[in-house]
N, C-alpha and C positions, 0 to 999 in steps of 0.2 A: 555273803550277809548271812547272818542268820535268819532263820525263818521268824523268830519272835520280833524282830525290828521291822518287819514289814506291816504298814499300816493300810487296811483294807477299809474304803469306806463303802457303806451300802446305803444307797438312796432310793427313793421310789421314783418311779418313771413320772415324767413331767408331761407326759402325752396325755390328752384328753381322749376319753372314750367316745366312739361314735353312737349315740343314741337313736338317730333317725336320719336315713337317707331319702330327700324329696325327690319326686318325679324329675325335677330340672337338674337334678345332679347337686343340690345343694346340701351338705352335710351338716348336721346339728350334733353338737358335742356336749357331753357331759359335763358340768362344771367340776373341777376338781374339790375333794375335801380340804379344809382346813387342818391345822394340826391338830387343833382340839376335837374336832367331828372325826379325825382318822383315829385319834387315840378313844374316843368313845365307842367307836365300830369295833375296835381292837378289844376294849376293855368288854364289851357284849357277848364276845365269844368265849369269856373265861366262865367257867362254871363253879360258882362260890359254894355249890352243896356237896362237892365231892372232895372228899377228903382222902388224898394218895397215902397219907402216913397211917391211916387206919388200916389194921390188919397187918402191918409189918412187926415183925419181930416177936408175935405172939405164938405160943405154942397150941398146936391143935388139939382140940378136946375129943373126947371119945364119941359124943353125940353130935358130932359135926354133921352138919346137913349137906346136901348136893349144892354146888355153885348155882345152878339155875334155880333151885328153890330159894337161897339166899337172896338173889337178885328180885326175884317174884315177890319176896316177903318186904325187901327195903323199899321197893316203890310204892307200896300203900302203908309204910309205917310212916306216921305223923310226926313233926318236929317236936322234939323233946324240950328244947329251950324256948321259952316263950318270947325273948328279946331279939330273937333271929331278925325278923323284919326289920326293926331299928338298927341293928347292926348292918344291914345290907344298905338302907339308906344313907347311914353316916359314911360309910365305905363309898358311895357312890359319890356323896358330896365332897369328901376330901379328895377324890380323883379330880373331878372338876377344878378344884381351888389349887391344886398342885399344877395341874394344864395352865390355867390362868396365870399362875406365878410364875412359870416358865416362859410364857409368851411376853410378858411385861419385861422381864429382865432381858430378854432378846432385844426387844424393842429400844429400852432405855439406856442399856450398858454397851452391850456388843453392836448395836445398830445393824443387826443382820436383817431386820425387818423394819418397814416404814408403814406406820398406821396413819393411814390418809382419811382424811372425814369423807364421809358419804355424800356424793354430788347431789345437789338438788337442782330442780328445774329454777331456770331464773324467772324472775317476777318481772312480768310485763309492765313495762313504764309507758306512761302517757306523757310526752313531752308539751304537748298544748295545755293540759290540765295542771301540769307543774308551772310553766309560764304564767298561766293566768293567776295561780296562786301566789306566785312571787310578786306578781304587779299589784296585786290587792294588798298585800303585806306592806309594799312599799308607800304606795299610797296612803295607805293609814297612817304610817309613821311620818310621811313628809306632811300630813294635815296637821297632826299633833305638834310638830317642830315648828309649821308657819303660824299657826294660832299663838303658840307660846311666843314667838318673835314679835307678832304683832301686839300683844298684850305689854311687852317689855318695851316696844316703841311709845306705846301710848302712856305708859307710866313715867318713861323718861322725859316726855313732852311735856307732860303735866307738872313733872318736878322742875323742869327748866323755866316753865312760865310763873310759876310759883316764887321760884328763887330770883328772876330777872327784876321783880320789883321789890326785892329785899336788899338793902344796902349792904348788911353784913355778910351776905352771900355773895354778892357780887364783889366785894371787897377780897373775900377769901381766894375767889378766883384769879383776880388781879395779883394777890399775893403769892400763888403758886408759880407765876411766869415772870415776875418782876421783884427787884429788891425793894423792900419797903422799910420805914422807920417812923417812928412817931417822935416828931419835934415840937415841943410845948403842946398846943393844942390842935397842931395840923399833922398830917400824915405826908410825907415827902419820900420820894423813890430816887434811885440813882441809875444813871444810864452810863456812867463812865468804864472806862477800862482799866482802871487803877490797880484792881486785883489781879490782872494778868501782866502786868510791867507795862503799862501804858505810859509815854512820854508827852503825852498830848493832855494838858490840865484843863480842858475847856470844861466848863461848869455843866454838868448834865443832871441837874436834879430838876423833877418834876413834882407838882402839887396835886394830891388827890384828896376831891372832897365831893360832899354829897351833891347830886344835880337837883336843881329845881326844875329842869324841863326832864319830864320822862319819856317823850317820845323822840327816839333816836333809833339809830339802826345798827345792829350787831353785826358780828365779824362774818356771818354767813349771808348778809345782804338782806336779811328779811327784818321786817319791821317789830320792836319789841321796846319795851321800857327797862331802861338803863339807869339806876340810880347813882353811877359813878361817873366822875367827870373829872378829867386829868387838864393840867395845864402844863404846858413845856415852854422852855426858855425861848425868847425870841430869836436866839442864834441856832436853834435847832429847828426851827419851823419849816414848812415848805419842802421840796425835794432836792435830792443832792445826788451827785453821780460823778466818778471818774472818767474823763474822755481821753483816749490815747489814739495819736494820729501819727503815722510814719510817711512823711511827704518828701519829694525829689524837688529840691530847691536848686534852680540853675546858678543862680548868685549867692554866694556863701556869705556876702555882708548883709543880705536881709535876713536878720533872724527873726523877725517878726511875720513872716510871711506864713508860718505855721499856725497862726492863732486862730482858734477854734470860737464859734459865736453859739449861745445858746440856741437851741432849735425852737422855732415858734409854734405855738399851740401846746406848749406843755402846762397841764393843768396840777395846781398843788392840791394838797389836802384840804377838803373843807372843814370848815370850823365845827359843825355838828357831826363829824365824823363818829365813830364807834372809837373808844379809848384803845383797844387793840390795833387798830390800823394808825392812830396817832402815834403810839408809840414806837410801832415799828418803822415809820417814816423817821421820826427822831433818831431812833438809834442808826438807822441808815446814813442820815446828814453825818451824824459823830463819828461814825466809822470811816466815812469819805474825808472827813476834815483831818481826822487823825493820820490817816494814811498820807494824805499831800502834804501835812506838817513833818512826818518822818521823812518824805521824799526830798522836801526842801531843805531839812536840817543836813540830810546828807550831800545833798547837791552841792552845798555850800563848804562842807567839811572835807570831803574827797577830792583829792587831787588828782587830775586826769591830764592827758595831752592837750585836750579841747576844753577848755573851761565850761562848765554849764551856766545858763542863765536862768536866775529866777524873776519872774516879773509878774506881780500882783498874784493872780491865781493860775499861772502857768509856769512849767518847766520845760526849757528847751535845752537840747544838748545835740551834739553831731554824732552820729554813730559810723558813718562812711562818707568821704567826699561827696557831696552833693545829695546826701540823705541825713534828714533832721528827725528827730524824735520830740514829740511836744505831749507833755501830760498837762491837762487842764482840768480844774476843781471846777465843776457845774453847780450852782446852787441858785435854786428859783424858790422865792418865797411869795410869789403872787404880787408883789408891788411894782416890779418891773413893768406887769401888764397895766396897771394903772398911769405909771409915767409915759409908757408907750403910747396910751389912748390920749393922753394929752398934749403930745407931740405929734400926734396924727401922722406916725411913720408909716407907710405902706409896708405890710408884712406878706412875704413871698415864701410859700413853702419850698425849702431846700433839703436836698439830702446829704448830710455830712458823712463822709467818709471816715470812719474810724475803725481799729483794729479791736475786735470782740476777744481775740484770743489773748492779747496782750492786758485788755482790762481785766479779764478772768483770772490770769497769772498775778497781777498786782493785788487782787482781793486774796487769792490762795496763799501769796507770801506772808501778808500781814496775819493771817487765819494761823499759819504754822509758827510764826513767832509767838503768837499769844498762847497758842497750844503748847508748844514748848516749856513756855514759862510755868504753866500751871501742871501739865503731866510731865512728872519727872519719873525716871527709871527707877525701880526698887532695888534695894532698901534705903528708905528715907523717913524721916519723921511724917507723923500722919497730920500734924499740925502745922506742918512748914509748907508754905505756898511756894517759897522760893528757894533754890538748893544748888548744889553742884551736880553735874552731869556723872553718869556711869564712868566715863573715860576718865574723867578728873579723881574720882574716887579710887579707881585701879592705877593712879599714877605711881603710887608708893609700891605697891607689891609688883608693878611691872618695870620699876626702875627707869620711868622717863627721864630724859635728860631737860635741862632748861630751855634749850631751843625748841625741843616738842611742846613743852609747857606754853611758851610764847606763842608757837603756831595754833596750838589749841584754843587761846583765848582771842586769836583773832577772827573775827566773823565776817562774812562777806555781807554788806550793805544790801538793802531792798533795790537801791537805785542802779547799783552795779550789777545784779541779777537780771534786772529786767533789761538793762542794756545789752546785755550778754545774749539774752534772748532775742532782742529786736534785731541785733546783728546777724545772728542765725537765720532768722526769717528773712531778712534782706538778701542774705548771700545764698540761700535756697532758691527764692525767686529768681535771682539774677542767674544763677547756674540754670533754672529751668528754662529761661527764655533763650539762653545761650544754645542748650541742646536742642531745643525745638525749632529754633532758627535754622540751625544746620542741618536738620533732620527735613526741613521743607524745601530749602536751597539746593541741597545735594541730594541729586537723584540716585547717583552710582557711586559708592554702594549704599545699601540701606542702613540708617540709625535707629534703633530700637531702645529705649530707656525704660526700666522698670525700677518704680520707686517704692521702698518699703513703706508700708502701710503703718508700722510699729516704730515710731522715731522717739526719741529724747527731746526735752525742750531747747538741747544745745548741741545736738547731732542727729544727723539723718543721712541715710544712705541711698543711692541709685546706681543700679548695675546697667551698663552700656552694652549693647551687641552691634557689631559691625558685620553685616553680611552681604553677599552678592545673590541677587536674585536667581533663581532656579540652580544654585551651586551650594545649598544650605547643607545640603545631605552627604557631600562628598567627604567630608571629614571633620573633625573637630579643629583641626590645625588652620583650615580654611574660614574659620569664625572667629573673629577678635572681639575680646571681651576684657573690659575693665570696670572697676568699682570705684564711685567717688564716694568717700567719708568728708561730707560737708558738716564743718565745725562752726565756731565764733567766727573767726576772721581768717580762716584757712582752709584749704581744701585737699585732703590726702587722698593719692590716686594710687591704687594697686592694679599692675598691670597684669597680663595673661601669665607671664613667665614668674610672677612674685616679686618683682621690682616695684620700688614705690617711690613717690617723688610728691613734693611739697609744694603747693600753689598759693599765691595769696588771694585777695578779694578782687583782683582785677579780671574782668571778663576776658580780655585779650588772651591771658595766659591760658584758660581753658580752652578758648578756640584755637589758639596755636597747638595745643595738645591732641585735641582731636583730629586736627588735620594731619598731624604727624602719624597718628595713630590709622588714618584711613590711606596715607601713602604705603604703610606698612602692610595693610590689609591687602592691596593689591599685589604686592610682591608674593606674599603667602598663597594668596589663590593661583597664580601663575604657576608657583613651584607645585601645589598640589595637582594642578591640570597635567603638568609634565609629568608627573609621576604615574598618573592613571592612564597616560597615553604611550608610556613607555619611553619617554625622552630621557636623557642623561643629564643630570645637574652638573655643570662645569664647576659654578662657583654663586654662592648666594652670600650676598653681605647686607646686614640692615643699616649699618651706618658706614657708607663709603666716604673716602677723603679725596676722591679725584672728580674733576669737574668743576663747573659752576657752584659757589658756596651758596647754601640757603639762607635767607634772612633770619631763620630760626630753625632749630632742630636739625636734623641731617635725613638726605635721601638713601635711599636702598636701592640695589641692583641685584639682578640675578641672569645668569647665563647658561644657557642650555643647549645641548646636541640631539638632532633627530637621532632615531634608531639606529639608521645606516651610517650615521656620523657624515653626512655630507651637506647638512642644515645646521648652522647656530644662530640662535636668537638670543639677542641682549635685550633686556628690559629695565628701565629705570623709572623709579617713580619718587618725587620729590613733594613736599608739602607745598610749597608756592610754584615751582616749576612745572608741575605736573607730570604727565606720563610720556616716556618717550620710549619707541620700540624699532629695533633695528635688524636685519635679516642679513646674514652673510652664507653664500653658496660656496662650496669646496669644489676643486675641479678634481674630477676621479682620474683623469688622465695623467695628471701631473705626478711624477715620481721624487717625494721629498721625504725619504726615509733616510733620516740622519743616523739612526741607530737601530740594528736588528733587535734590540731589547724592547722597542716600541712597536706594539702590535695593534693598538687601536688608532683608528684613522680619525676619530673625533678630536685628537690633539694634533692633527696636521695644519698647518698653515693658518695659525691663529693670529697672524699679524697682519693679515688682509685688511681691505677696506669692508664696512658695512654699509648697508643701505637702509635709510630711514623709512619707515612705513608711515603712513598718514592713518591714523586710528580712525578718524572721524568717517573715512570711508569705507572702513572695512564694515561687513555684514555682521549685525549682532545686535541685540537689544542693550547690553552692557559691555564693558571692558573683558570680562571674564569669557563671556559667549564669542566675543571677537577673537581673543587669543586662542581659543579651544577650536574654532573653525579654522584658523591660520595654520594651526599646527597639525590639525588633520589634511589639510590641503598639502603641506610641506611634505609628510608622512608618505602621501601616496604618489606625488610628482618625482 
């Protein structure tokens, strides 16, 4: 490599010079100079007064003096240029500016240096003083807000008192909440649901007039002066509600056994009540009458296997054999109390059992019908109250068939929906009773039910676990689990192996299914215990065809052999026949070797007789522990 291509870097030493060494050996170093300070130090070493080029190339004259004499004369010779000092200052300033420019270029562009700010001593903070200042500021702000809120309350109360005695102001408040119109010289309001597609044409008009009696009670229960008085129709006076009862009737011919009576002590709306309370009560009466009229019309028109009965103010129908659903319209106007006093009939307080969930569902179903009639999916005309649904508008682009259009127009009635919910509720309660009774009566094995907390009105689920006490952690195979999906009138069962079966609403079918699962659980537990103790499983069948036939379902059996092959246990479990355990002991001295290909003694002499074991006399808390101890004993003897 050529010598000219070698790059030599000359850098200053980065070591600090020692300034002083203390008596304890501590060394104090001299801080290194920065680039600008180092450049200034080097610049001070330059003699700007010496001109090396002066005297070079000039011919010597005859009268030239000695060099020593010239130096001595030059030292005392004054400066001939008057601006020499100005030049020196400008040169020094230019040097400083050049150094500063180089430093800035290195910091900003090449990132060779980092210009850190000079660290300063932290300011001492006092948390207590800051906390007191914040509390003082917050208290001042809260005082301002509280005083402003109190002033607003006082001004609002004064405005309400002023408007309470004003008929027009009170009428404006009434108009904001209810529909009013002027007929001749009277003001009439409307309570009907005709604008939302109502089919009950009960008159819901009420009259609004100026009250002569100003002492009334407002909606908040405080005494005030109201100048507005409303008069509702006689058909909408009083208190009304829908009462639903699901009752078990032993005699199916007695259809009137579900009749509900008006509970005693029910108070009506007083005559001097505030106009808001009067209109709310009348609106509720109209809603209940419309709901009952809709249900009564559907009960007459809808065809079913069991006919519905509409008698006066109640609807009676059969949901299951022995279970009846009764829907009663209760309307109390206050006249019943006077007639009861005249007849002097003793009133006894009684608690009527009615279904709050079904009553709420009825109100919700009618609200959904009214809401669907008013709230249509866009796009639709703004001024159109009724119209087609979004699915019917898309029937053309989606090319729906005539059958699909017919199915689209068929809507399920309110009565059919509430009957379905009633069937599901009855079936869920009956299934719960069956599972609880079996869990109480059957101690071995244990039955645990986990009901889902989130269910739909027409379907609920429950997961059932069947386990043996003390053997829950042996294996997941020793735990039998199944899921019940309870519907309207059927129960779909999902087994552990994924098989499904469909049950009807009869309690006996669910009880038989659980008994069958218990029988199979015993066999699976014996199989798992045999695997853990090293016994050989000769045969296992969950549905055997030999032996006595079970009244329902099938029995399961398993045959296992000891590790030595000299003991054989046969276990059979049936839903109704129970559990049977038999033991057979092989003779080790017998030589029955039909073929040299058979080397396992567990397959010798299977045709012998078994001896039945009494399970009740075996030691153990349950069947699994008894068979476990029996296997351990037979393995050691």
